C-alpha positions, -999 to 999 in steps of 0.1 A, spaced: 1 0 0 13 35 -9 2 67 10 8 104 0 19 127 27 32 162 29 70 171 29 81 206 41 117 211 35 134 242 47 172 254 50 187 250 87 222 263 87 244 244 65 216 215 61 181 211 55 151 197 79 122 176 64 88 177 83 58 157 75 29 178 92 5 149 92 22 128 118 48 155 132 77 132 119 108 150 109 143 142 96 173 161 80 199 161 55 229 178 40 208 184 7 169 186 -3 172 154 -17 189 137 12 163 153 35 135 141 16 150 106 13 157 106 52 119 119 60 107 90 36 129 64 55 116 79 91 79 77 78 82 44 67 100 30 101 71 49 118 45 28 101 64 -2 107 67 4 145 38 25 157 8 6 168 -26 13 149 -39 34 177 -9 56 175 -10 61 139 -48 70 142 -40 95 169 -13 113 153 -23 110 117 -41 143 106 -59 138 75 -62 175 64 -30 197 61 -31 227 41 3 245 31 -4 280 21 11 317 20 -3 343 44 3 381 40 13 402 69 24 438 79 57 440 94 69 472 110 
């Protein structure tokens, strides 16, 4: 079975941090590609190890990534 989840990747110092907001699982890597691959591995391990109850408790079915405009200063 495959599942599509969200990956938010941002620069953090010399590397990148990748976050899956649906499960609040994160990983990191030296490049965007490496951070994405490491997040994929972390998510696969989570699904292998977590109980069905934990998955149901942590999995958010709706996550929206969007921009907001604010006034600064």
